[in-house]
C-alpha positions as CSV (number, residue, x, y, z in Angstrom):
1,M,10.2,-14.7,-30.1
2,K,7.3,-16.9,-30.5
3,F,5.3,-15.6,-27.5
4,A,6.2,-12.1,-28.9
5,K,4.3,-12.9,-32.3
6,L,1.3,-14.5,-30.3
7,V,0.9,-11.4,-28.0
8,S,1.3,-9.2,-31.2
9,S,-1.4,-11.1,-33.2
10,T,-3.5,-11.2,-29.9
11,V,-3.7,-7.5,-29.6
12,A,-4.1,-6.7,-33.7
13,A,-6.9,-9.1,-33.3
14,L,-8.7,-7.2,-30.1
15,A,-7.6,-4.0,-31.7
16,L,-9.8,-4.8,-34.8
17,S,-12.7,-6.3,-32.7
18,S,-15.9,-3.6,-32.6
19,T,-17.0,-5.4,-29.5
20,I,-14.0,-5.8,-26.7
21,A,-16.0,-7.5,-24.0
22,S,-15.2,-5.8,-20.5
23,A,-13.2,-7.8,-17.1
24,D,-15.4,-9.3,-15.1
25,S,-16.1,-7.2,-11.3
26,I,-16.8,-8.1,-7.9
27,P,-20.6,-6.9,-7.7
28,G,-20.8,-3.9,-6.4
29,L,-16.9,-2.8,-6.2
30,R,-16.1,0.4,-5.4
31,G,-12.4,0.5,-4.4
32,H,-9.3,-0.1,-1.9
33,D,-10.7,0.2,1.6
34,H,-7.2,-0.5,3.5
35,T,-4.1,-2.6,3.7
36,G,-3.6,-4.6,6.9
37,I,-0.1,-4.5,8.1
38,T,1.3,-6.6,11.2
39,V,3.8,-5.0,13.2
40,P,5.7,-6.0,16.6
41,D,4.1,-3.4,18.5
42,V,0.6,-1.8,17.6
43,K,1.0,0.7,20.2
44,A,4.5,2.1,18.9
45,A,3.1,1.8,15.5
46,I,0.0,3.9,16.3
47,A,2.3,6.6,17.7
48,F,4.7,6.4,14.5
49,F,1.5,7.0,12.0
50,T,0.1,9.6,14.2
51,D,3.0,11.2,15.7
52,V,5.5,11.4,12.8
53,I,3.2,10.9,9.7
54,G,0.2,12.7,10.5
55,C,-2.5,10.2,10.3
56,K,-5.4,9.9,12.5
57,Q,-6.5,6.7,14.5
58,A,-10.4,5.9,14.1
59,M,-10.5,2.6,16.3
60,S,-9.0,-0.3,17.6
61,F,-10.5,-3.9,18.6
62,G,-9.6,-6.9,19.8
63,P,-8.2,-9.2,21.2
64,F,-9.4,-12.4,19.2
65,S,-8.3,-16.0,19.7
66,D,-10.1,-19.5,19.7
67,D,-8.3,-22.0,22.3
68,K,-9.6,-24.9,21.1
69,G,-11.7,-24.7,17.4
70,T,-10.3,-23.7,14.1
71,F,-11.7,-20.2,14.0
72,M,-8.8,-18.1,13.7
73,Q,-7.6,-20.8,10.5
74,D,-10.6,-21.0,8.8
75,V,-11.4,-17.1,8.9
76,V,-7.9,-15.2,8.5
77,N,-6.0,-18.6,7.3
78,V,-3.3,-18.4,9.9
79,H,-2.4,-20.5,12.8
80,P,-5.5,-22.1,14.9
81,R,-3.6,-20.6,18.1
82,A,-2.9,-17.8,16.8
83,V,-4.0,-14.4,18.7
84,I,-4.7,-11.0,17.5
85,D,-4.0,-8.8,20.3
86,E,-5.2,-5.8,18.8
87,I,-6.5,-4.1,15.7
88,S,-6.0,-0.5,15.0
89,M,-7.6,1.7,11.9
90,V,-5.5,4.7,11.1
91,R,-6.6,7.3,8.4
92,C,-3.9,9.0,6.1
93,G,-5.3,11.8,4.6
94,Y,-7.7,11.2,1.6
95,G,-6.6,7.5,0.5
96,S,-7.3,4.1,1.7
97,N,-7.2,3.3,5.0
98,I,-4.4,1.2,7.0
99,E,-5.0,-1.6,9.5
100,L,-2.2,-2.5,12.0
101,F,-2.5,-5.9,13.4
102,Q,-0.4,-7.0,16.7
103,Y,-0.2,-11.4,16.5
104,E,1.3,-14.0,18.6
105,A,1.5,-17.1,16.8
106,P,3.2,-20.5,17.2
107,D,4.7,-20.4,13.5
108,Q,5.1,-16.4,13.3
109,A,8.1,-15.5,11.2
110,R,9.5,-12.0,12.4
111,T,11.7,-10.9,9.5
112,Q,10.3,-8.0,7.4
113,P,10.1,-9.6,3.8
114,K,12.2,-7.4,1.4
115,N,10.5,-5.6,-1.7
116,S,12.1,-8.2,-4.1
117,D,10.6,-11.3,-1.8
118,F,7.3,-13.2,-2.4
119,G,4.8,-11.1,-0.3
120,G,6.9,-8.1,-0.4
121,H,5.2,-4.7,0.1
122,H,5.5,-1.2,0.9
123,I,3.1,1.6,1.7
124,A,3.2,4.5,-0.4
125,L,2.2,8.0,0.7
126,Y,1.1,10.7,-1.8
127,V,2.7,14.4,-0.8
128,D,2.4,17.7,-2.3
129,D,6.0,18.5,-2.2
130,I,8.1,15.5,-1.7
131,D,11.2,17.8,-0.9
132,K,9.8,19.4,2.3
133,A,8.4,16.1,3.0
134,A,12.0,14.4,2.8
135,A,13.2,16.9,4.9
136,Y,10.3,16.8,7.8
137,L,11.3,12.7,8.3
138,K,14.9,13.3,8.2
139,S,14.0,15.8,11.0
140,K,12.5,13.4,12.9
141,G,15.1,11.0,12.8
142,V,13.3,8.5,10.0
143,R,15.5,6.3,8.2
144,T,15.3,7.5,4.4
145,M,16.9,5.7,1.5
146,Q,18.2,7.5,-1.8
147,G,16.4,10.2,-3.0
148,P,14.1,12.4,-3.5
149,I,14.4,10.6,-7.4
150,A,12.7,12.5,-10.3
151,I,11.6,10.0,-12.8
152,N,11.9,12.1,-16.0
153,E,11.0,9.3,-18.7
154,G,8.4,6.7,-19.6
155,P,4.8,6.5,-18.2
156,A,5.8,7.4,-14.9
157,G,7.5,10.6,-15.7
158,G,6.3,13.4,-13.9
159,Q,6.6,11.6,-10.5
160,S,9.3,11.9,-7.4
161,I,9.8,9.1,-5.1
162,L,11.5,8.3,-2.0
163,Y,11.8,5.0,0.4
164,F,11.5,5.2,4.1
165,L,11.5,2.6,6.8
166,T,9.7,2.7,9.8
167,P,11.2,2.2,13.1
168,W,10.3,-1.6,12.9
169,D,11.7,-1.6,9.2
170,L,8.3,-1.6,7.2
171,Q,9.1,-0.1,4.0
172,M,7.5,2.9,3.2
173,E,7.4,5.6,0.2
174,L,6.6,8.9,-0.8
175,I,5.6,9.8,-3.8
176,S,4.6,13.1,-5.5
177,Y,3.4,13.8,-9.5
178,P,2.2,17.8,-9.1
179,K,1.7,18.2,-12.5
180,G,0.5,14.7,-13.6
181,M,2.4,11.8,-14.9
182,A,3.3,11.2,-18.7
183,Y,0.9,8.2,-19.3
184,E,-2.0,10.4,-18.1
185,K,-2.2,12.2,-21.5
186,S,-3.9,9.1,-23.0
187,A,-5.0,7.1,-20.4
188,T,-8.8,6.1,-19.6
189,T,-7.9,5.1,-16.2
190,L,-5.9,7.3,-13.4
191,L,-4.3,6.2,-10.4
192,W,-4.6,9.1,-8.3
193,S,-6.4,12.0,-8.0
194,T,-5.1,14.9,-6.0
195,T,-8.1,16.7,-5.2
196,E,-10.4,16.1,-2.2
197,P,-13.0,14.3,-2.9
198,Q,-16.3,15.8,-2.8
199,K,-18.4,16.2,0.6
């Protein structure tokens, strides 16, 4: 109760202030370039993202390792003897990119975290028609969860979602809100634009 009153009074004080300071920002920040995901077999992952999802492979490079020093630990915070066999970048439509890593490491965990675990994650792909996209995934033998589920209330009202799994159990999601979401009516920041970027 005390916490709720503190939050309420803080919000009220900020609302009365005529000069609310903006949050700091990394200089030159433009946006989210990519998400990196470690996969058990990078060639199989590239095949799934290109042949099933419809992404395009942009480039591949590696391997990287340091047999005697601490380069891997110092640069990417992994075991000093970890080896990156290959890194491949794929581009999926107009969003940010996906970076696929294949690692070997003495302390490597080989289980996917659940969404409820610390470090849990998923990759969401925007689609124009979620029912058609869901039917397509099912026709390709992709394991889908319950849905598509339409959200009709709250700030996310207007979106539909469907979770699915890659062959190595990476959690992914289809999302669509062709008429926008409820929060957009009064928002100054939009999460996504469904229009193509200007060339």
